[in-house]
C-alpha positions, 0 to 999 in steps of 0.5 A, a space after each residue: 059557071 057551071 055545077 059539078 056533080 060529086 057522085 057516092 057509090 053507096 052501101 050502108 054495110 061502110 060505116 066510113 061511107 055513114 062517116 063521109 056522108 056526115 061531112 058532105 053538106 059543108 063540102 058540097 057548099 064550099 064547093 057549090 057542087 050536087 050530090 048523086 047518090 049510086 046505091 050498090 050492093 058492097 058483098 057485089 062489089 067485093 065478090 068481083 074485085 077479090 076484095 075484103 073488109 078490113 076486119 076480114 083483111 087484117 085480120 092477122 095484121 093486128 098492128 094494122 087494124 089498130 091503125 084503122 081504127 085509130 084513122 076512124 077515131 080520129 076522123 069521129 073526133 074531128 067532125 065532132 060524130 059522137 052519135 056513130 056508134 058500130 052497128 051491135 049485129 055487124 055485119 048486117 046483110 044490106 041486101 034489102 035495105 039497098 034495094 030499098 034506097 032504088 025503091 026510095 031514088 025512084 019514088 023521090 026520096 032517096 035522101 031522106 031515106 039514106 039519111 033515116 036508114 043510116 041513122 038505124 045502122 049507126 046511131 041506133 044499133 038496129 038489126 037492118 037485115 031482119 024484116 020485121 024490124 025495117 019496116 018498122 023503123 021505115 013507118 016510125 019515119 015517115 015511110 009505108 014501111 010495108 009497101 017500099 018493102 014489098 017493092 024491094 022484090 020487083 024484078 027490075 028493083 033487083 036488077 038496078 041494084 045488079 046494074 049499079 054495081 056492075 056499073 061501078 065495078 065497070 069503072 073501077 070501084 073496088 070498096 065504099 065510099 068511092 067517090 067520082 067527079 067526072 071521071 076521077 075515083 077517090 075511095 075512102 074518107 080519106 080521100 075528101 081533101 082531095 074530092 074537095 080539090 077536084 070539084 074546085 078545080 
């Protein structure tokens, strides 16, 4: 049997990416799929595609925004994600922590890094665009915070994040979370049942 791969186009700035990731372990168990996380910059995707965050997009359509929030609450309740909190500093500039994800990927610790930083962003409510906060948090969670933060300034790391983002846009991504099963694209946590069908097909 050929193992299928589920690719996730990811940025910490999306609360829906956090919520999706919390449900992925069970989906991966059911499908036998492997997860590939591709760090990208949500702001770069928005800029390239003309898309906007829901809070901005639906600012003049309060009923639509209210429904988006209702859907989020339903998802949280369905999956028992009681630790989730909207970050009080939202929107957080994720450039540094996304470059950190590229570093973590190179160093073979991306899963642990994403688990930790997701918790900082969407459970602990930390201001994860403050370098001091980032370094302190990482050092308290099994990483060498200053060293990892230092590597985020390397030209190769910066270029890799840009390249990932450009490649995702070229494949049709316009927001996060975006999932790929082969060439088939699915956007948003509400498409996870379709993602599962594609993996099982």
